[in-house]
N, C-alpha and C positions, 0 to 999 in steps of 0.2 A: 301835377305836383302840389305838394302842399308846401306851407311856410317853413318847416321845419328842413325839408329837402331843399327846396329854393336857397335857404341860408347857408346849408351845408356845402352845396354846390359852389356858391359864392366864395365860402372860406377855401375851399378844395383848390378853387382858381388862385387863391392867394389875393383876392382883390377886397378894396372896401366898399361900402354901399356907393360910394360918389364915384368909384373906378368902375364897379360894375354897371353903374345908370350909365355914364359914357360909353363904355363898351357895347352894351345893348342898345344904344341910341335911344334912351328913356330917360325919365326925370329921378332925382333922388329921391324924391317925395313918392314915386311909382316903387321903387326898390324898396323903400322902408314900408310901404302899404302892404308889399307882396309878404315880406318876413313878419309883419303883424299880422298876416292874416286878413288885413281890412280889404283886401283886393285880391280876387283870385287871379293865378298866375295864368295869363293868356298862353295858348298852344304855340303862338310865335316865339315866346319868350322863353318856355320850355326846350324848345327844339332848338332855338340858338344855345342857350346853355349847356345842353347836354354836348352841341357839337363842339362847342369851344373845349370841354372838358374832355371830351374824345379825343382831339387832335391836340391837346397840351402833351399828353400821354402816349401817343401813338406812333408807330411806326410802321409802314406797310408791310414790314418783315413779321411783325409780332405775332400774326396769327394766319390760320389759313381762311381764305373767301367763306363768306356765308353758304354760298351753293355746295362747297364741300363737305363743310360742317355739318349741314343739314341734309348732304346726299339728296340735292335734287336733280330730278331726271332731265337730261338735255332738253328736252321740249320745252319745259317749263322755265330752265336758265336762258334760254334763247329768247323767251318773253318778258324777262325781269330786268328793269333798268339797271339793278346793281350789278348783274352781270354784264350788262352792255356798256355801262361805264366802267366795268373793272372796279368796282369800290365795296368789294364785299364787308370790309369792316363797317361801313356806313349804310347797309341795308336797310337798318332802322330809322335814319334819316331820310331816306329819298320815299315819297308817295309813290304808289303804285306798284309796289314791290310785290312779288309772287310770294307769298307765305301760306303755308298749309293749303296750297293749291289755288289759291284765288287771290286776286290783286287787291291789295289795302291802300285804299282811297281815304279813309278818315283818319286823322290823326289821333283823336282820343280811341276809337277802337284799335287802331294799330299798335298805341303804346301797350294796351290790354295785352296783347299777343307777346310784342318785342322785350316787355319787361320779364316773361317768362322764358325767354330764347336765350339759350348758351352763347349766341354771339354778342347779343346787347349784355348779358352778365359778366361775359369776360372785360368787356370795356369798363363797366359800371357796375363791380361788385357788392357795393355797399348800398345800393339804391333799393327802395323797396319793390316787390313784385307786384304791387296792386296796381 
């Protein structure tokens, strides 16, 4: 997540920098540093911001779960935490999900796949795909 995306997501949540800092459990200086590009946005901050944005405008009735949209075979579904927990709209948030036939465990690598996925894109249509 780059500084512009961080700022856009914060604004999309309707939060000031101070409010965002409180929501993320970090300092105002950290939020300012992320937006200025002085500090790299850590994975846990990116993850939490995406979660908040996803939950702000999502209803479980909004879309089919990821395993339906991705046409996952039953054998893979049973191994996938998103299916086990029945949170197909949050598959991108959960480590260990089965995407492209293998478990995704590294956030950075997982996001490269997720940002190109229809499930993720349906929740965050304005985000970059890189």
